[in-house]
Residue frames as qw, qx, qy, qz and C-alpha x, y, z in Angstrom:
[[0.000, 0.893, 0.451, 0.000, 0.00, 0.00, 0.00],
 [0.503, 0.302, 0.000, 0.810, 1.56, 3.28, -1.03],
 [0.223, -0.638, -0.457, 0.578, -0.67, 5.72, 0.88],
 [0.199, 0.922, 0.181, -0.278, -1.10, 9.42, 0.09],
 [0.552, -0.173, 0.407, 0.706, 0.90, 10.94, -2.71],
 [0.133, 0.416, -0.247, -0.865, 1.00, 13.42, -5.58],
 [0.389, 0.076, -0.641, -0.657, -1.97, 12.92, -7.88],
 [0.310, -0.310, -0.896, 0.072, -3.99, 10.99, -5.27],
 [0.320, -0.323, 0.049, -0.889, -7.22, 12.68, -4.15],
 [0.009, 0.131, 0.920, -0.369, -8.94, 11.12, -1.15],
 [0.376, -0.291, -0.441, -0.762, -12.70, 10.72, -1.69],
 [0.694, -0.453, 0.068, -0.556, -13.67, 9.20, 1.66],
 [0.196, -0.327, 0.894, -0.236, -13.42, 6.24, 4.00],
 [0.664, 0.006, -0.554, -0.503, -15.07, 3.11, 2.68],
 [0.703, -0.254, 0.560, -0.358, -16.72, 0.34, 4.64],
 [0.469, 0.373, -0.754, -0.269, -15.47, -3.02, 3.36],
 [0.735, -0.179, 0.491, -0.433, -17.22, -6.30, 4.09],
 [0.080, 0.097, -0.959, -0.253, -16.95, -9.98, 3.20],
 [0.661, 0.062, 0.096, -0.742, -20.57, -10.70, 2.23],
 [0.278, -0.154, 0.948, -0.022, -21.26, -14.41, 2.76],
 [0.358, -0.075, -0.738, -0.567, -23.34, -16.49, 0.36],
 [0.420, -0.441, -0.790, -0.068, -26.84, -17.06, 1.68],
 [0.285, -0.547, -0.456, 0.642, -26.73, -14.06, 4.03],
 [0.088, 0.664, 0.108, -0.735, -28.55, -10.77, 3.34],
 [0.666, 0.662, 0.149, -0.311, -29.50, -11.89, -0.16],
 [0.035, 0.671, -0.665, -0.327, -26.02, -12.81, -1.42],
 [0.949, 0.234, 0.006, -0.210, -26.06, -15.61, -4.01],
 [0.825, 0.272, -0.259, 0.422, -22.26, -15.87, -3.99],
 [0.568, -0.666, -0.088, 0.475, -19.66, -14.82, -1.40],
 [0.474, 0.646, 0.110, 0.589, -18.10, -11.50, -2.45],
 [0.391, -0.295, -0.280, 0.826, -16.54, -8.32, -1.09],
 [0.054, 0.891, 0.410, 0.188, -18.65, -5.16, -0.74],
 [0.374, -0.064, -0.111, 0.919, -16.91, -1.78, -0.82],
 [0.050, -0.812, -0.576, -0.081, -19.46, 0.76, 0.37],
 [0.264, -0.400, -0.038, 0.877, -18.83, 4.45, -0.21],
 [0.385, 0.775, 0.428, -0.261, -21.44, 6.79, -1.73],
 [0.049, 0.786, -0.334, -0.517, -18.74, 8.77, -3.56],
 [0.348, -0.157, 0.840, 0.384, -17.89, 5.69, -5.65],
 [0.414, 0.580, 0.702, 0.009, -21.32, 5.91, -7.32],
 [0.190, 0.885, -0.038, -0.423, -20.29, 9.30, -8.72],
 [0.020, -0.575, 0.718, 0.392, -17.59, 7.40, -10.65],
 [0.113, -0.015, -0.963, -0.243, -19.05, 3.93, -11.18],
 [0.556, -0.103, -0.020, -0.824, -22.82, 4.10, -11.64],
 [0.620, -0.029, 0.713, -0.327, -25.05, 1.31, -10.27],
 [0.840, 0.433, 0.285, -0.164, -25.29, -1.43, -12.91],
 [0.467, 0.775, -0.426, -0.007, -21.93, -0.58, -14.55],
 [0.952, -0.229, 0.071, 0.191, -19.09, -3.07, -14.35],
 [0.181, 0.856, -0.479, 0.070, -15.35, -2.65, -14.08],
 [0.876, 0.060, -0.438, 0.191, -12.46, -4.84, -13.00],
 [0.504, -0.817, 0.257, -0.108, -10.38, -5.14, -9.87],
 [0.746, 0.385, -0.457, 0.293, -6.72, -6.07, -9.50],
 [0.754, -0.595, -0.147, 0.236, -4.58, -6.86, -6.52],
 [0.356, 0.717, -0.341, 0.492, -1.67, -4.74, -5.35],
 [0.480, -0.023, -0.657, 0.580, 0.48, -4.88, -2.23],
 [0.027, -0.168, -0.513, 0.841, -1.70, -3.83, 0.69],
 [0.432, 0.449, 0.375, -0.686, -4.99, -3.65, -1.20],
 [0.526, 0.430, 0.682, 0.271, -6.68, -3.54, -4.59],
 [0.053, 0.327, -0.193, -0.924, -7.23, -1.10, -7.44],
 [0.551, 0.569, 0.566, -0.229, -10.32, -0.58, -9.58],
 [0.295, -0.003, 0.555, 0.778, -9.71, -0.30, -13.29],
 [0.306, 0.613, 0.354, -0.637, -11.96, 2.30, -14.92],
 [0.500, 0.506, 0.582, 0.394, -13.55, 2.56, -18.36],
 [0.287, 0.308, 0.178, 0.890, -13.29, 5.80, -20.33],
 [0.298, -0.681, -0.304, -0.596, -16.56, 7.33, -19.09],
 [0.724, -0.610, -0.279, 0.160, -15.69, 6.36, -15.51],
 [0.607, -0.060, -0.045, 0.791, -12.27, 8.00, -15.85],
 [0.048, 0.510, 0.214, 0.832, -13.94, 11.22, -16.99],
 [0.548, -0.718, -0.286, -0.320, -16.27, 11.19, -13.97],
 [0.781, -0.401, -0.206, 0.431, -13.35, 10.38, -11.62],
 [0.457, 0.164, 0.028, 0.874, -11.32, 13.28, -12.98],
 [0.198, -0.641, -0.236, -0.703, -14.26, 15.69, -12.56],
 [0.711, -0.646, -0.274, -0.050, -14.80, 14.49, -8.98],
 [0.738, -0.187, -0.138, 0.634, -11.07, 14.81, -8.19],
 [0.242, 0.409, 0.088, 0.876, -10.99, 18.40, -9.48],
 [0.435, -0.705, -0.234, -0.508, -13.89, 19.30, -7.17],
 [0.816, -0.514, -0.213, 0.155, -12.10, 17.69, -4.19],
 [0.641, 0.236, -0.155, 0.714, -8.77, 19.48, -4.75]]
């Protein structure tokens, strides 16, 4: 995990859960990352990909998601 740095704009603190199959409507065990600000970048129903990195994960973004992320980052600066 590399932490804060140039070009990194913090958008909030997420709640992260392991959501177990058969509990609270889950049909498969998965990880939930809950942060309202993420829906300003990745809209409900859109899909992206996730990759592992030391200390965490990263979310790969599609072109339209990148544009929304950049707009959000400019507002947060």
